[in-house]
C-alpha positions as CSV (number, residue, x, y, z in Angstrom):
1,M,-26.4,-28.1,-38.1
2,N,-28.9,-25.4,-38.9
3,K,-28.2,-21.7,-38.6
4,R,-30.1,-21.3,-35.2
5,L,-27.9,-24.1,-33.7
6,L,-24.8,-22.8,-35.2
7,F,-25.5,-19.4,-33.8
8,T,-26.3,-20.7,-30.3
9,A,-23.1,-22.8,-30.3
10,A,-21.0,-19.8,-31.3
11,F,-22.6,-17.6,-28.8
12,A,-22.0,-20.0,-26.0
13,F,-18.3,-20.5,-27.1
14,A,-17.8,-16.7,-27.2
15,T,-19.4,-16.2,-23.7
16,T,-17.3,-19.0,-22.2
17,A,-14.1,-17.5,-23.9
18,I,-14.8,-14.0,-22.5
19,A,-15.5,-15.5,-19.0
20,F,-12.4,-17.3,-19.1
21,A,-10.4,-14.4,-20.3
22,A,-11.9,-12.2,-17.5
23,E,-11.0,-14.9,-14.9
24,A,-7.5,-15.3,-16.3
25,A,-7.0,-11.4,-16.1
26,A,-8.0,-11.3,-12.4
27,V,-5.1,-10.2,-10.2
28,K,-5.0,-12.8,-7.3
29,N,-1.6,-11.8,-5.8
30,I,-1.3,-9.1,-3.3
31,V,2.0,-7.8,-1.9
32,I,1.9,-5.4,0.9
33,V,4.8,-3.2,2.0
34,H,4.5,-1.7,5.5
35,G,5.4,1.7,6.6
36,A,8.0,3.0,8.9
37,L,7.4,3.0,12.7
38,A,5.5,-0.2,12.3
39,D,5.9,-3.7,10.8
40,G,4.0,-6.1,8.9
41,S,2.0,-7.7,11.8
42,G,-0.5,-5.0,11.9
43,W,-1.8,-6.3,8.6
44,R,-2.8,-9.6,10.0
45,K,-6.5,-8.8,10.0
46,A,-6.8,-7.3,6.5
47,T,-4.6,-10.3,5.3
48,D,-7.0,-12.9,6.8
49,I,-10.0,-11.2,5.2
50,L,-8.4,-11.0,1.8
51,E,-7.2,-14.6,1.9
52,K,-10.7,-15.7,2.7
53,R,-11.8,-13.9,-0.4
54,G,-9.4,-16.0,-2.5
55,F,-6.3,-13.7,-2.8
56,N,-2.7,-14.8,-2.1
57,V,-1.2,-12.3,0.2
58,T,2.4,-11.7,1.0
59,I,3.9,-9.1,3.4
60,V,7.4,-7.6,2.8
61,Q,9.3,-7.0,6.0
62,Q,11.7,-4.6,4.6
63,P,14.6,-3.3,6.8
64,I,14.0,0.5,6.3
65,T,17.8,1.0,6.1
66,S,17.6,2.8,2.8
67,L,15.0,3.2,0.0
68,D,17.3,1.1,-2.2
69,D,17.4,-1.8,0.3
70,D,13.7,-1.6,0.8
71,V,13.0,-1.7,-3.0
72,A,15.3,-4.6,-3.4
73,A,13.5,-6.5,-0.4
74,T,10.2,-5.8,-2.2
75,K,11.5,-7.1,-5.6
76,R,12.7,-10.4,-3.9
77,V,9.1,-11.0,-2.8
78,L,7.7,-10.0,-6.3
79,D,10.0,-12.6,-7.8
80,L,8.2,-15.3,-5.8
81,Q,4.8,-14.6,-7.0
82,D,3.1,-16.6,-9.8
83,G,1.2,-14.0,-12.1
84,P,0.3,-10.4,-11.9
85,V,0.5,-8.5,-8.6
86,L,-1.3,-5.7,-6.9
87,L,1.4,-3.8,-4.9
88,V,0.2,-2.1,-1.7
89,G,2.2,0.4,0.4
90,H,1.3,2.1,3.7
91,S,3.0,5.4,4.6
92,Y,6.7,5.2,3.8
93,G,5.7,2.0,2.0
94,G,4.2,4.3,-0.7
95,M,7.8,5.5,-1.3
96,V,8.9,1.9,-1.8
97,I,6.0,0.8,-4.2
98,T,6.6,3.9,-6.3
99,E,10.0,2.6,-7.2
100,A,9.4,-1.2,-7.0
101,G,6.2,-1.0,-9.0
102,N,8.0,-0.6,-12.1
103,D,8.6,-4.3,-12.0
104,P,6.8,-6.0,-14.9
105,A,4.8,-8.2,-12.6
106,V,3.0,-5.3,-11.0
107,A,-0.4,-4.7,-12.4
108,G,-1.5,-1.8,-10.2
109,L,-0.5,0.1,-7.0
110,V,-2.6,0.9,-3.8
111,Y,-1.6,3.8,-1.4
112,V,-2.8,3.3,2.0
113,A,-2.5,6.5,4.0
114,A,0.8,6.7,2.1
115,F,3.2,9.0,0.4
116,Q,2.8,9.0,-3.3
117,P,5.8,10.8,-4.7
118,D,6.7,12.1,-8.1
119,K,10.2,12.0,-9.6
120,G,12.7,13.9,-7.4
121,E,10.5,14.0,-4.3
122,S,11.5,12.3,-0.9
123,L,9.4,11.5,2.1
124,L,10.9,14.6,3.8
125,S,10.1,16.9,1.1
126,L,6.5,15.7,0.8
127,A,6.0,15.7,4.7
128,S,7.2,19.3,5.0
129,S,4.9,20.5,2.3
130,K,1.8,20.5,4.6
131,P,1.7,20.5,8.4
132,A,0.7,17.2,10.1
133,G,-0.1,16.3,13.6
134,S,2.4,16.6,16.5
135,M,4.6,13.5,15.6
136,D,6.9,13.0,18.6
137,I,9.8,11.7,16.4
138,K,13.2,11.0,18.3
139,E,16.7,10.2,17.0
140,T,18.6,7.1,18.2
141,K,22.0,7.9,19.8
142,D,24.0,7.3,16.8
143,G,21.8,9.9,15.0
144,K,21.2,7.6,12.0
145,Y,17.8,6.4,12.8
146,L,14.3,7.7,13.9
147,Y,11.5,6.4,15.9
148,L,8.3,7.5,17.4
149,D,8.3,7.9,21.2
150,P,6.2,4.9,22.5
151,G,4.5,7.3,24.9
152,A,3.0,9.3,22.1
153,F,2.5,6.4,19.6
154,A,-1.1,5.9,20.4
155,A,-2.2,9.4,20.0
156,D,0.0,10.1,16.9
157,F,-0.2,6.9,15.0
158,A,-3.0,4.8,16.1
159,A,-5.6,6.8,18.1
160,D,-8.5,4.5,17.0
161,L,-6.9,1.2,18.1
162,P,-7.4,-0.5,21.5
163,Q,-4.7,0.9,23.9
164,A,-3.2,-2.5,24.2
165,E,-2.8,-3.0,20.4
166,A,-1.4,0.5,20.1
167,D,1.1,-0.2,22.9
168,F,2.3,-3.4,21.1
169,M,2.7,-1.5,17.8
170,A,4.7,1.0,19.8
171,K,7.1,-1.7,21.1
172,S,7.4,-3.5,17.8
173,Q,8.0,-0.5,15.5
174,V,10.8,-0.5,13.1
175,F,13.1,2.3,13.3
176,A,13.6,4.1,10.1
177,S,17.0,5.5,8.7
178,K,17.4,9.1,7.9
179,Q,18.7,8.0,4.6
180,A,15.4,6.3,3.8
181,F,13.4,9.4,4.5
182,S,15.6,11.7,2.5
183,A,16.1,9.4,-0.7
184,K,14.5,10.8,-3.9
185,I,12.3,8.9,-6.4
186,T,13.8,8.4,-9.8
187,Q,10.9,6.6,-11.7
188,P,7.4,6.8,-10.3
189,A,5.5,3.7,-11.3
190,W,2.1,5.4,-10.9
191,R,2.8,7.2,-14.2
192,T,2.5,4.1,-16.2
193,K,0.4,1.8,-13.9
194,K,-3.2,1.9,-12.6
195,S,-3.3,3.4,-8.9
196,W,-5.7,3.6,-6.0
197,S,-5.4,5.7,-2.9
198,I,-6.9,5.3,0.6
199,V,-7.1,8.6,2.5
200,A,-7.3,8.2,6.3
201,T,-9.3,11.4,7.2
202,E,-8.1,11.4,10.9
203,D,-4.5,10.9,10.0
204,R,-2.0,12.7,12.3
205,S,1.2,11.3,10.6
206,I,0.5,12.4,7.0
207,N,-1.9,15.4,6.4
208,P,-5.2,14.0,4.8
209,E,-5.0,16.9,2.4
210,L,-1.6,16.0,1.3
211,E,-2.8,12.5,0.7
212,R,-5.7,13.8,-1.4
213,D,-3.5,16.1,-3.3
214,M,-0.9,13.3,-4.2
215,A,-3.8,11.0,-5.3
216,K,-5.3,13.7,-7.6
217,R,-1.9,14.5,-9.2
218,A,-1.6,10.6,-9.9
219,G,-5.1,10.2,-11.1
220,S,-5.7,7.6,-8.6
221,D,-9.2,6.4,-7.6
222,V,-9.7,7.5,-4.0
223,T,-11.3,5.8,-1.1
224,E,-11.7,7.9,2.0
225,I,-12.0,6.2,5.5
226,K,-12.5,7.8,8.9
227,A,-9.4,6.5,10.7
228,S,-6.1,7.2,12.0
229,H,-2.8,6.6,10.3
230,A,-3.1,2.9,11.4
231,V,-6.2,2.5,9.1
232,F,-5.1,-0.9,8.0
233,A,-5.3,-2.2,11.5
234,S,-8.3,-0.1,12.8
235,Q,-10.4,-0.5,9.8
236,P,-9.2,-3.9,8.2
237,E,-12.5,-4.7,6.5
238,K,-12.9,-1.4,4.7
239,V,-9.2,-1.5,3.8
240,A,-9.6,-5.1,2.4
241,D,-12.8,-3.9,0.4
242,A,-10.7,-1.2,-1.3
243,I,-7.8,-3.5,-2.1
244,E,-10.2,-6.1,-3.5
245,T,-11.8,-3.5,-5.7
246,A,-8.4,-2.5,-7.0
247,A,-7.4,-6.1,-7.6
248,R,-10.5,-6.6,-9.6
249,K,-10.0,-3.5,-11.8
250,A,-6.3,-4.0,-12.1
251,G,-6.9,-7.0,-14.1
252,E,-9.2,-5.4,-16.6
């Protein structure tokens, strides 16, 4: 074999090897942790879009009884994945993925209109640091759980969704324990993992400026979407685009 043929063969082999390595590094598993005052069903449209693009999507239905319980529920789902995982959290789900993201299977974190806490911070401490919209939060009779008044749900949580869809979300919301909201983060995964943040610019549940500040502090890549707190349901295509971009880059 002459030198030219040898060079051509070596180049072809190297190119194939690089392409194979890039393909092998791609993150195909996406695990989504829903927020409080909602459940995972609102992620149906975004899930369908991502699965059509070749991703394996699983949604954690955590109980929101405590942060520890929710992290444990997330880890049980992570244990079922084959290969690296992109961990996505909405709202309170951002608290969960910040702890659960320390799992070695997690290649990156995506915060979707979410809390992105540092060590020692809780949802309550972050939420009170900047004023948000008029969230009409109620206590259950036992004083242990919180929920959003169904009559205010559309305006406060999902103003850009059709009324019927917002009404269903209000009826299917998951009550959140006060314990979950007051729990403090011990080891923020974004300090050692790649992270991305979606800021919902019309958010009335979390102040958009707080979302921006938390993302900046963490060095997250930011995508801004004009949407309510329910951005995952009202803008599923744009949210799926941002998650897909994160999945591609997390594998690099």
